[in-house]
NUVO-712418 format. One record per residue (C-alpha): x, z, y; residue number from 0; residue in three letters. Coordinates in pm, 1 decimal. Layout:
% NUVO-712418
X  Z  Y  NUM  Ala
...
This chain:
% NUVO-712418
-418.1  3649.5  8496.8  0  Met
-232.5  3595.1  8171.4  1  His
-285.8  3302.5  7937.1  2  Phe
-262.1  3348.8  7560.2  3  Asp
-148.9  3010.7  7433.8  4  Leu
-44.2  3132.3  7088.1  5  Ser
-323.5  2941.8  6911.6  6  Asp
-223.9  2615.7  7079.9  7  Tyr
155.3  2617.7  7051.9  8  Ile
286.7  2313.6  6867.7  9  Arg
466.2  2450.1  6564.4  10  Asp
522.0  2295.7  6221.0  11  Asp
577.2  2633.9  6057.6  12  Val
271.7  2805.4  5906.5  13  Gln
214.9  3115.2  6117.9  14  Arg
23.7  3429.7  6057.1  15  Thr
-207.3  3552.2  6328.9  16  Arg
-18.7  3799.8  6544.7  17  Arg
-30.4  3925.6  6898.4  18  Ala
146.0  3688.2  7134.2  19  Ser
388.7  3830.5  7387.8  20  Pro
231.3  3827.5  7730.2  21  Lys
338.5  3535.7  7936.5  22  Glu
264.6  3422.5  8285.8  23  Gln
223.2  3059.4  8378.3  24  Val
410.0  2960.9  8693.7  25  Leu
265.8  2684.1  8911.0  26  Phe
418.5  2466.8  9184.4  27  Asn
274.4  2413.1  9531.7  28  Lys
33.0  2150.5  9397.2  29  Trp
-105.7  2379.3  9125.0  30  Gly
79.4  2208.7  8836.7  31  Lys
206.2  2440.1  8560.3  32  Ala
586.6  2409.9  8560.5  33  Val
730.6  2716.3  8387.7  34  Tyr
626.2  3014.0  8175.1  35  Arg
761.5  3365.5  8217.4  36  Leu
791.9  3579.0  7906.7  37  Arg
982.0  3908.5  7882.6  38  Glu
1210.5  3823.0  8175.3  39  Gly
1296.5  3473.0  8046.6  40  Val
1165.8  3159.7  8218.5  41  Val
1080.0  2870.9  7983.4  42  Tyr
976.0  2513.9  8056.4  43  Asp
691.4  2351.5  7864.3  44  Tyr
930.1  2188.3  7618.6  45  Arg
1019.6  2539.7  7500.2  46  Gly
1365.6  2546.2  7659.4  47  Arg
1484.7  2860.8  7834.8  48  Pro
1561.3  2780.8  8198.6  49  Arg
1646.0  3113.7  8361.1  50  Gly
1607.7  3487.6  8387.5  51  Phe
1430.5  3729.4  8616.5  52  Ile
1613.0  4055.2  8679.8  53  Val
1387.8  4283.4  8883.6  54  Gly
1299.6  4061.5  9178.6  55  Thr
1588.9  3816.7  9139.8  56  Thr
1571.5  3473.8  8971.5  57  Val
1885.6  3341.2  8799.6  58  Tyr
1953.7  3015.5  8616.3  59  Asp
2111.9  3012.7  8268.9  60  Leu
2463.1  3014.0  8416.0  61  Arg
2390.5  3329.8  8611.6  62  Gly
2361.9  3165.0  8954.0  63  Glu
2113.9  3322.5  9194.8  64  His
1831.2  3073.4  9251.7  65  Arg
1551.9  3269.0  9419.5  66  Gly
1323.6  3570.1  9412.2  67  Phe
1014.4  3690.5  9222.4  68  Trp
776.3  3926.4  9398.7  69  Arg
400.6  3991.4  9386.7  70  Asn
342.6  3695.9  9150.4  71  Leu
521.7  3459.8  9391.4  72  Leu
852.3  3275.7  9341.4  73  Val
1069.1  3186.8  9639.9  74  Ser
1387.5  2992.2  9695.3  75  Asp
1697.6  3175.2  9825.2  76  Arg
1569.8  3134.1  10182.0  77  Met
1255.7  3331.9  10082.4  78  Arg
1024.7  3032.5  10123.5  79  Arg
753.0  3017.4  9857.2  80  Val
818.9  2763.6  9583.1  81  Ile
582.5  2870.6  9303.8  82  Gly
325.2  3127.0  9198.9  83  Phe
143.6  3286.7  8906.9  84  Ala
-235.2  3321.2  8885.9  85  Pro
-359.5  3609.0  9097.1  86  Gly
-94.2  3564.4  9365.7  87  Ala
-186.5  3564.8  9731.7  88  Ser
-0.7  3567.8  10059.6  89  Met
-140.1  3612.6  10405.7  90  His
-84.1  3291.2  10602.2  91  Gly
-29.1  3066.5  10297.8  92  Leu
-295.9  2872.5  10110.3  93  Val
-235.3  2845.9  9736.8  94  Leu
-385.2  2540.6  9564.0  95  Pro
-629.6  2546.6  9275.0  96  Pro
-440.0  2537.6  8945.3  97  Val
-453.5  2280.8  8668.7  98  Glu
-499.1  2375.8  8305.0  99  Ile
-148.9  2433.5  8165.3  100  Pro
-20.2  2183.9  7908.5  101  Pro
32.0  2286.7  7548.6  102  Leu
358.8  2469.2  7504.1  103  Ala
612.9  2373.6  7241.9  104  Tyr
766.2  2641.1  7024.5  105  Arg
1020.5  2826.8  7236.1  106  Asp
1386.4  2797.6  7153.3  107  Leu
1572.1  3127.7  7126.7  108  Pro
1666.4  3262.7  7466.5  109  Ala
2038.9  3297.4  7524.3  110  Pro
2179.2  3631.3  7628.1  111  Ser
2183.0  3666.0  8005.0  112  Pro
2529.6  3628.1  8157.4  113  Pro
2692.8  3961.6  8227.1  114  Ser
2671.0  4107.0  8574.1  115  Gly
2319.9  3994.8  8666.1  116  Leu
2176.9  4247.9  8908.9  117  Thr
1870.4  4274.7  9123.8  118  Glu
1951.1  4157.4  9475.4  119  Leu
1788.2  4291.1  9787.8  120  Glu
1501.1  4070.1  9896.8  121  Cys
1340.9  4073.0  10240.3  122  Ala
970.5  3977.0  10262.9  123  Pro
884.5  3617.7  10182.3  124  Phe
813.4  3368.8  10459.4  125  Ile
457.4  3228.6  10430.2  126  Pro
560.8  2861.8  10415.4  127  Val
621.9  2629.4  10123.0  128  Trp
981.8  2551.2  10035.1  129  Ser
1100.1  2191.9  10072.5  130  Met
1257.9  2221.7  9725.5  131  Met
1048.2  2121.2  9427.4  132  Gln
982.3  2409.9  9190.3  133  Phe
1088.4  2187.5  8899.1  134  Glu
1440.7  2177.3  9049.6  135  Asn
1478.4  2552.9  9097.7  136  Leu
1607.1  2609.6  8744.2  137  Leu
1813.1  2313.7  8620.5  138  Pro
1819.5  2222.4  8253.8  139  Ser
2185.3  2232.8  8162.1  140  Phe
2124.9  2080.0  7818.5  141  Asp
2034.3  1753.4  7997.3  142  Asp
2400.2  1733.7  8106.9  143  Asp
2507.6  1727.4  7740.8  144  Lys
2260.7  1461.6  7632.9  145  Thr
2344.5  1220.5  7914.7  146  Glu
2708.8  1194.2  7810.8  147  Gly
2642.9  1167.0  7437.5  148  Glu
2599.5  833.1  7268.3  149  Gly
2756.5  637.7  7554.6  150  Ser
């Protein structure tokens, strides 16, 4: 299931009606919308790019391997499920009902992926929830900059 949020994106610029790129909403183990996947780039709901998906491999903005993406499921590096997109299913794992996604801010431009990102081999996922919170899978490196400024 894909959500077209183009009519609801907060944007001060007058826009003409155009087809929105397809995006998938990614939910955590409680059914809360955490990220959005568009054209291989993972965004948070503040419009900030948070990572990349190369084939079945999830990378953060610095190019560090963070997990896997397969059959609408996201796992941590240990192949334990950490998030999912609508329509996902896994034998032996109950996925929660999902909440309505929040309104998305206008996306910032995605940076170029670091060089050398390749698809890593991924064994089947383990049908258990990861102990890691999905929100922590892809750190926001711009938060590091803002914490040190103005001190």
